[in-house]
C-alpha positions, 0 to 999 in steps of 0.5 A: 584117300592114299593119295592124299596121305602120300601128299600131306607128307611131302607138301610145303604147307597146309592151310587147315579151316579149323583147329579141328581139321588140324587135329586130324591131319596131325593124327595122320602124321602130317607135320604140325609145323607145316599146318596153319589155320585160317578159316573160310573167308565170309563176307560179313558186311553182306549179311548185315544189309537186307530188304527190310519189305522182304523181311517184314512180308516173311514174318507177317504173311509167310509165319504170321509173327511167330518165332522162327527157326532156319536151317539151311542147307542144299547139299549132302543130306547124309551129313546134315542129318535131316531125320535128326533135325526134323524130330528135334523140330516135332519136339520143340513144337511140343514145347512151343506152339507159336513157332514156324520152321523155314527149311532154306535151300532144299527142293521136292520135300515134303516136310508135312510127311517129315515132321509130325505135328499138326497143321498149326505148325507153319513149315516152309520150304523155300526151294533153291535161294539166290546167295544175294537172297539168303541174308532176308531169310536169316533176317526173318528168323529167330534161331539157327539151328544145325544138325549136322553130323559133320562139317570141316566149317560151318559157314552157316553158323557164320553167316547166321550170326553175322544176321544176329541170330544165337545158334544152336548146333551139333558139336561137330569140328567145324561148329566147335570152331564157331559156337562159344557154348552158352555165349554165342549159341549152344553145342548139343551132341551129334544125332542128339535131337532132344538136346537140339530142341531143348536148347531151341526151347531155352532160347524161344522162352528166354528172348533176352537171352537170345538176343544178347547171344545173337550180338555176342555171335555178331561182334564175334564173327566180325572180329574172327571171320572177317573176310579181308582179314582172312584173305591177307592171311592167306596171301601171308601163308603163300608168301612165307612158303615162297620165302622158305623154298 
């Protein structure tokens, strides 16, 4: 921590992946004029392409054509706040029985022990997923949920939106950079499982609104998180630093 504070005050430039990170740096006495906000580049086109046969199989065989909620996470379980997530799924199920839940990326976890519900609720733990396969899981889902306590940049939310999914996420620094509340999804207080469940239920019960939010999100991420544009912004930032030396 001391080293980072020492370096921040002496570097020529700082790239922050979100406005929230920039604000934290400024509060830590970094020079705001040295900071440029440039998000993480995402290959949006990759998530528009998927295996239709696999997606059909996921929907029909795995989840019996039920509405499906997906959560993607395989690192930092404390940050992901799984207790809040699993409680939210319980609450959603109480209000909407014809549903299923993907937990994508985690291994060696018994969802039946974590989520209190009867056998009618379909719970699927995918285990490790290769990067080129995750797009099929998004396209086989209806809502993406995120219960994180903190995220510098919500890459999963960008990926889900690129696949046309509305998202319900806790209001972390990263998610607030991506989710426009009420337009491409919903933001809820961190740690509030009831609030997460309420918004997910709203989307499940209002499919036309969910579809429109998904379209809004897809359009937004294409404009804001296009990989080529962001890589060019990073290159421009480096070139500016060199010219100003």
